[in-house]
C-alpha positions in Angstrom: 133.4 63.4 106.0 134.7 63.2 102.8 131.9 63.9 100.5 131.1 67.0 102.8 134.7 68.3 102.2 134.3 67.8 99.0 131.2 69.7 98.6 132.9 72.5 100.3 136.2 72.8 97.6 133.9 72.2 95.1 131.4 75.5 96.2 134.8 77.5 96.8 136.1 77.1 93.3 132.4 78.0 91.9 131.1 80.5 94.0 134.0 83.0 94.4 133.3 86.6 94.5 136.6 87.7 93.8 138.1 88.5 90.4 141.4 89.2 92.0 141.7 89.0 95.9 145.5 90.3 95.6 144.0 93.8 94.7 143.2 94.4 98.1 146.3 93.1 99.9 149.1 95.2 101.8 151.4 94.0 99.1 149.5 95.3 95.9 151.0 98.4 94.4 148.2 100.0 92.5 148.9 102.2 89.0 147.8 105.2 90.8 147.4 106.4 94.3 144.3 108.5 94.7 144.5 111.7 97.0 148.4 111.9 97.1 149.5 113.9 94.4 150.9 116.9 96.5 153.1 114.1 98.8 154.2 112.1 95.9 155.4 115.3 94.0 157.1 116.3 97.2 159.0 113.1 97.6 159.9 113.0 93.7 161.5 116.6 94.2 163.7 115.4 96.9 164.6 112.3 95.1 165.2 113.6 91.5 168.7 114.6 92.3 169.7 110.6 92.0 169.1 111.1 88.5 171.9 113.2 88.3 174.3 110.8 90.3 173.6 113.3 93.6 172.7 112.3 97.1 169.2 113.5 98.0 168.6 114.7 101.3 167.6 112.4 104.1 163.8 112.0 104.2 161.2 111.6 107.3 158.0 110.7 106.5 155.3 110.6 108.9 151.7 109.4 109.1 149.0 107.3 110.9 148.9 103.7 109.6 147.5 103.5 106.3 147.5 107.0 105.0 149.6 105.6 102.2 153.4 106.3 103.2 154.9 103.5 102.0 152.8 103.2 98.8 153.8 106.5 97.5 157.5 106.0 98.5 157.8 102.8 96.2 155.6 104.1 93.4 157.8 107.1 93.0 160.7 104.7 93.7 159.7 102.6 90.7 159.4 105.5 88.6 162.8 106.8 89.5 164.0 103.1 88.3 162.4 103.4 85.0 163.8 106.9 84.3 167.3 105.9 85.4 167.7 102.8 83.3 166.4 105.2 80.4 169.2 107.5 81.1 171.7 104.8 82.1 171.5 106.0 85.7 172.2 103.3 88.6 170.3 104.0 91.5 169.8 101.5 94.4 167.1 101.3 96.7 167.0 99.2 99.5 164.2 98.5 101.8 164.0 97.4 105.6 160.8 96.8 107.7 161.9 97.5 111.1 158.8 95.9 112.5 159.9 92.5 111.5 160.6 90.2 114.6 164.3 89.2 114.3 165.2 91.5 111.5 165.2 95.0 113.2 165.2 93.9 117.1 169.1 94.7 117.4 171.6 96.7 115.8 173.3 93.5 114.6 170.3 92.0 113.1 169.8 95.2 110.9 173.2 95.3 109.5 172.9 91.6 109.0 170.0 91.8 106.8 171.3 94.5 104.7 174.6 92.6 104.1 172.6 89.7 103.1 170.4 92.3 100.9 174.1 92.9 99.1 174.9 89.5 98.5 177.2 89.5 101.5 177.0 87.0 104.4 177.9 87.1 108.3 177.0 84.4 111.2 173.6 85.1 112.6 175.6 86.6 116.0 178.9 86.7 117.5 180.7 89.0 115.5 181.6 92.5 117.3 179.4 95.3 116.4 182.8 97.5 114.6 183.5 94.4 112.5 179.9 93.8 111.1 179.7 97.8 110.3 183.4 97.4 108.8 182.1 94.3 106.7 178.8 96.7 105.6 181.0 99.4 104.7 183.2 97.3 102.7 180.7 95.7 100.6 178.6 99.2 99.4 181.9 101.1 98.9 183.4 98.3 96.2 182.3 100.8 93.7 180.7 104.2 92.7 177.0 104.1 93.4 174.3 106.1 94.9 172.1 103.9 97.7 168.5 105.1 99.2 167.5 103.1 102.0 164.1 103.2 103.3 163.4 102.0 106.9 159.8 101.4 107.1 158.4 101.7 110.7 161.7 102.7 111.9 160.3 104.0 115.4 160.1 100.5 115.7 163.5 100.0 115.7 164.3 102.5 117.7 162.1 101.7 120.4 163.7 98.4 120.6 167.3 99.6 120.3 169.0 103.0 121.1 169.3 105.9 118.4 172.9 105.4 117.7 172.2 103.6 115.1 170.2 106.2 112.9 173.6 108.4 114.0 176.2 106.1 112.8 174.3 105.7 109.4 173.9 109.6 109.0 177.9 109.8 109.7 178.7 106.9 107.3 179.0 109.2 104.1 182.4 110.8 105.6 183.6 106.9 106.0 183.0 106.0 102.4 185.2 106.7 99.3 183.3 105.9 96.3 179.5 105.3 97.0 177.2 107.7 98.4 174.1 107.1 100.7 170.5 108.6 101.7 167.9 106.7 103.9 164.3 107.6 103.9 162.6 107.2 107.3 158.8 106.0 107.5 157.1 106.1 111.0 153.9 105.9 112.1 154.5 107.9 115.1 154.3 111.8 114.4 156.3 112.4 117.5 159.2 110.0 116.9 162.4 112.7 115.9 161.1 114.5 119.3 161.8 111.5 121.5 165.6 110.8 120.1 169.0 112.7 121.3 169.2 116.2 119.8 172.5 115.4 118.6 171.1 112.6 116.5 168.3 115.0 115.6 170.5 117.6 114.0 172.2 115.1 111.7 168.8 113.5 110.4 166.2 115.3 109.6 167.0 117.3 106.5 163.6 117.2 105.0 160.7 115.8 106.6 156.5 116.0 106.2 153.5 114.5 107.4 150.7 112.3 105.5 147.5 113.6 106.9 144.7 110.7 107.2 142.3 109.9 104.6 138.6 111.4 105.2 135.8 108.9 104.4 135.0 110.3 100.9 138.7 109.8 99.6 138.4 106.4 101.1 135.4 105.7 99.2 137.3 106.7 95.8 140.2 104.1 97.0 138.0 101.5 97.6 136.0 101.7 94.5 139.0 102.0 92.3 140.1 98.8 93.9 136.4 97.1 93.7 136.6 97.1 90.1 139.7 94.9 89.8 139.2 92.9 93.1 135.4 91.6 92.8 133.1 90.4 90.0 130.7 92.9 88.5 127.5 93.7 90.5 128.5 91.1 93.8 129.1 94.5 96.2 125.8 96.0 97.6 124.9 99.5 97.7 126.2 101.1 100.8 129.1 98.6 101.6 131.8 100.5 100.1 130.3 103.7 102.2 130.1 101.5 105.3 133.9 100.2 104.7 135.1 104.1 104.6 133.0 105.1 107.6 134.8 102.5 109.9 138.3 103.0 108.5 137.8 107.2 108.7 136.7 106.6 112.6 140.1 104.5 112.9 142.6 107.6 111.6 141.7 107.6 108.3 143.3 104.4 107.5 143.1 102.6 103.6 144.7 99.5 104.9 141.9 99.1 107.7 139.5 99.7 104.6 140.7 97.5 102.2 141.3 94.7 104.8 137.4 95.0 106.1 136.2 94.8 102.5 138.4 91.8 101.7 137.3 90.0 104.9 133.6 90.7 104.4 134.1 89.3 100.9 135.6 86.2 102.7 133.0 85.5 105.0 130.0 86.1 102.4 132.2 83.6 100.1 132.2 81.1 103.3 128.6 81.1 103.7 127.4 80.7 99.8 126.5 84.1 99.3 126.1 85.7 96.1 126.8 89.0 97.2 129.0 91.1 100.0 126.0 92.9 102.0 126.5 95.4 105.0 126.0 92.9 107.2 129.6 91.4 106.7 131.1 94.7 106.9 129.9 94.4 110.6 131.2 91.0 110.9 134.6 91.7 109.5 134.8 94.7 111.7 134.3 92.6 114.7 136.8 90.4 113.6 139.5 92.5 112.9 139.3 94.4 116.5 139.6 90.8 118.3 142.4 90.0 115.8 144.2 93.3 115.9 144.4 93.2 119.7 146.0 90.1 119.9 148.6 91.0 117.2 149.3 94.4 119.4 150.2 92.5 122.6 152.0 89.8 120.4 154.2 92.3 118.6 155.2 95.2 121.2 158.8 95.3 122.8 159.1 93.2 126.0 159.5 96.6 128.2 155.5 97.4 126.6 154.5 93.9 127.5 155.8 93.6 131.3 153.9 96.9 131.8 150.4 95.3 130.2 151.4 92.2 131.9 151.3 94.2 135.2 148.2 95.9 134.6 146.3 92.7 134.1 147.5 91.0 137.3 146.4 93.7 138.9 143.1 94.1 137.1 142.8 90.7 138.6 143.4 91.7 142.0 141.5 94.6 141.9 138.1 92.5 140.5 138.3 90.3 143.1 138.0 93.1 145.8 134.7 94.6 143.9 137.2 97.3 142.2 138.4 97.5 138.5 140.9 100.4 138.4 144.0 101.2 139.9 146.8 104.2 139.5 150.2 105.1 138.0 152.1 104.0 141.0 150.2 100.2 141.3 151.5 99.6 138.3 155.2 100.8 138.6 155.4 98.7 142.3 154.2 95.5 140.3 156.0 96.2 137.2 159.4 96.3 139.2 158.7 92.9 141.1 157.9 91.0 137.7 161.0 92.4 136.0 162.8 91.3 139.1 161.3 87.9 138.3 162.2 87.7 134.8 165.5 89.3 135.2 164.7 92.5 133.0 166.0 96.0 133.3 163.8 98.3 135.2 163.0 101.6 133.6 162.3 104.8 135.3 158.6 106.1 136.3 158.7 108.8 134.0 159.3 106.1 131.1 156.9 103.8 132.5 154.3 106.9 132.0 155.3 107.1 128.2 154.4 103.4 128.0 151.5 103.9 129.6 150.5 106.7 127.3 151.4 104.2 124.2 148.9 101.7 125.6 146.1 104.0 126.0 146.5 105.4 122.8 145.9 101.6 121.4 142.7 101.4 123.4 144.1 98.4 125.8 143.5 100.8 128.7 141.5 103.6 129.5 144.1 106.1 131.4 142.5 109.1 133.0 144.5 112.0 134.5 143.5 112.9 137.9 144.3 115.2 140.4 145.3 114.2 144.4 145.5 117.6 145.8 148.8 118.5 147.1 150.2 115.0 146.2 149.9 116.1 142.5 148.4 114.3 139.6 148.3 110.6 138.6 146.7 108.4 136.1 143.6 106.0 137.2 143.9 103.3 134.9 141.3 101.0 133.7 142.0 97.8 131.6 139.6 98.2 128.0 140.7 94.7 126.5 137.2 92.9 126.2 136.6 90.2 128.3 136.3 87.1 125.9 140.0 88.0 125.1 141.5 88.8 128.6 142.8 84.9 129.2 144.5 84.8 125.3 146.2 88.1 125.8 147.3 86.9 129.1 148.1 83.8 127.9 150.2 85.6 125.0 152.2 87.6 127.9 152.5 84.6 129.8 154.5 82.9 126.8 156.4 85.8 125.7 157.8 86.9 128.9 158.4 83.3 130.1 156.9 83.8 133.3 
């Protein structure tokens, strides 16, 4: 066994196809961002007032995953910090990823995380909310400064908590004596602001715009740009980049997915001792990513989403035992209520559950088709779309997460 492992390790060291794998990772910030000049210019025009010490407008940026939203904001941020350093102007940016578990699932944890970023400390739990707000204000208002908060995937936080947090944040400048704040909200949900309290929205969206998806040609440009730095010369076969771009273009023009596909294809080729990356490995990488994506979605979504999906899975088991594989919105809601009673969870209205069903449908986990039932109105006919080889894994994740 020792000799076999030694051979594997030696092969991994000697036969790497990569020059720098980091170039294909999400955390990598390139020197230029192709096909986002217009969006970068718009962000820069809004934030440029920070160089005069003036508070910029709050900004909301929407767009599907992998359309360059966060990358573009960080690019402008870095350039502003450079110019601010040259002019002797102090600008602070504070970034928070609202999708991270145990960071943005309660108002308390968001504030605690921000307080830590400013060098303060609070207990993990226990303080009343008004006290933690006071601590936060005390920390940022200790001197004259301008702070821009960047809340990435802000829609994820608001799904878990109420929109009162956003409202409190927008009113904060009225309480600050020395500091000024503004914030940038980045969301994958283009309807995000439409679903929050109008009172909150009126104090929020001073500036907003949408990042369009990349098309296949634009994705090829991005991939070709990264390939030069990521791989050794000549290891990527003709047609590989085009196939990567085509797959990602079908997924709403997701550049992140295209880069992940290319990286995983390289890793799979390397493991099999190949000297180059062929189109075959793009197909293999795509299948692997589809499988992993479903499990990641199920594991990371909020509890109410999981309760509805668990209800659908249990109804699917019952339906299949009777020779069927579909049922209706009312069936899901009835079963969902039983599960909520079982796990002592709050029961949402049927209208809210319909919204969650639409979200699950959008993610491709179910197929929900609206049908007419005559004088009884319209409903959704629901069919589970999770591949059979993942059915048990998804069920196990939900049982574990919901403590059923």
